[in-house]
PLY file of the C-alpha trace (Angstrom):
ply
format ascii 1.0
element vertex 125
property float x
property float y
property float z
element edge 124
property int vertex1
property int vertex2
end_header
14.00 36.94 11.51
16.37 38.66 13.91
16.48 40.90 16.97
13.24 41.89 18.66
11.17 40.12 15.98
12.91 36.82 16.73
12.50 37.38 20.48
8.77 37.99 20.11
8.31 34.93 17.88
10.22 32.75 20.34
8.00 34.07 23.13
4.91 33.39 20.99
5.94 29.75 20.57
6.51 29.38 24.32
3.08 30.86 25.10
1.48 28.54 22.52
3.17 25.46 23.97
2.16 26.43 27.51
-1.40 27.29 26.53
-1.85 24.11 24.53
-0.37 21.99 27.33
-2.85 23.55 29.75
-5.66 22.91 27.28
-4.66 19.27 26.96
-4.45 18.92 30.73
-7.93 20.39 31.15
-9.34 18.07 28.48
-7.73 14.94 29.91
-8.72 15.76 33.50
-12.19 17.12 32.59
-11.41 20.07 34.85
-11.92 23.34 32.96
-11.34 25.75 35.84
-8.27 27.22 34.13
-10.07 28.10 30.84
-9.35 31.82 31.28
-5.62 31.13 31.66
-5.68 28.94 28.55
-7.52 31.65 26.60
-5.14 34.37 27.77
-2.07 32.28 26.94
-3.35 31.59 23.44
-4.76 35.03 22.57
-2.70 37.47 24.63
0.43 35.33 24.62
0.67 33.41 21.35
-1.32 35.66 19.00
-0.19 39.06 20.28
3.46 38.01 20.48
3.32 36.59 16.95
1.71 39.77 15.60
4.41 41.86 17.26
7.08 39.56 15.78
5.73 39.95 12.27
5.33 43.71 12.64
8.95 44.12 13.72
10.03 41.75 10.95
8.10 43.72 8.32
9.16 47.11 9.70
12.74 46.37 10.76
13.61 49.98 11.54
10.98 49.99 14.31
12.62 46.94 15.87
16.02 48.58 16.26
14.86 51.22 18.73
15.46 50.99 22.45
11.71 51.32 22.92
11.18 48.08 20.96
13.42 46.26 23.42
11.54 47.81 26.33
8.31 46.74 24.64
9.53 43.13 24.39
10.59 42.87 28.03
7.52 44.68 29.30
5.22 42.38 27.29
7.15 39.22 28.22
7.47 39.84 31.95
3.97 41.16 32.53
2.46 38.49 30.27
4.16 35.70 32.17
3.23 37.35 35.47
-0.37 37.60 34.32
-0.57 33.93 33.32
1.07 32.66 36.51
-0.93 34.98 38.75
-4.21 34.15 37.04
-3.48 30.41 37.29
-3.02 30.59 41.05
-5.84 33.11 41.57
-8.32 30.87 39.73
-6.95 27.95 41.72
-8.28 29.65 44.86
-5.22 31.56 46.09
-6.47 35.13 46.48
-2.99 36.29 47.50
-2.17 36.44 43.77
-4.79 39.10 43.02
-2.29 42.01 43.35
0.07 40.26 40.90
-2.77 39.84 38.41
-3.73 43.51 38.79
-0.19 44.85 38.38
0.61 42.47 35.52
-2.62 43.40 33.74
-1.80 47.09 33.94
1.75 46.43 32.76
0.49 44.27 29.89
-1.85 47.06 28.83
1.04 49.51 29.13
3.08 47.33 26.77
0.27 47.51 24.23
0.11 51.29 24.56
3.88 51.41 24.01
3.49 49.24 20.91
0.79 51.58 19.61
3.24 54.51 19.85
6.03 52.52 18.21
3.89 51.07 15.43
1.82 54.14 14.59
4.92 56.32 14.73
6.77 54.01 12.33
3.83 53.73 9.95
3.12 57.44 9.75
6.77 58.51 9.49
7.28 56.46 6.33
0 1
1 2
2 3
3 4
4 5
5 6
6 7
7 8
8 9
9 10
10 11
11 12
12 13
13 14
14 15
15 16
16 17
17 18
18 19
19 20
20 21
21 22
22 23
23 24
24 25
25 26
26 27
27 28
28 29
29 30
30 31
31 32
32 33
33 34
34 35
35 36
36 37
37 38
38 39
39 40
40 41
41 42
42 43
43 44
44 45
45 46
46 47
47 48
48 49
49 50
50 51
51 52
52 53
53 54
54 55
55 56
56 57
57 58
58 59
59 60
60 61
61 62
62 63
63 64
64 65
65 66
66 67
67 68
68 69
69 70
70 71
71 72
72 73
73 74
74 75
75 76
76 77
77 78
78 79
79 80
80 81
81 82
82 83
83 84
84 85
85 86
86 87
87 88
88 89
89 90
90 91
91 92
92 93
93 94
94 95
95 96
96 97
97 98
98 99
99 100
100 101
101 102
102 103
103 104
104 105
105 106
106 107
107 108
108 109
109 110
110 111
111 112
112 113
113 114
114 115
115 116
116 117
117 118
118 119
119 120
120 121
121 122
122 123
123 124
């Protein structure tokens, strides 16, 4: 695995480790306030990043485009921003609501970008 595929799989592993650590912390402390952050880290972070990694690995030509690199950075930065913002927002700091809103829109935008990349690659072949 190389290039964008490797970057996405590395990111997937980091999201999984963070999400699982948060899950363990919640279980040990019996404080489940951060369940939504855990769920987002595991589903939106680990699973989506891994799916992107395998797509770019299976369709290597799609991973060589500049748009694939933009997709990676857009997904990574907005995903991390979403997890951090949501963690603090759920912790009671309402000042993080704009970060969560902007990161959510950016995260959705990254998925839209992936849809164009993936569908374009699949229907061109």
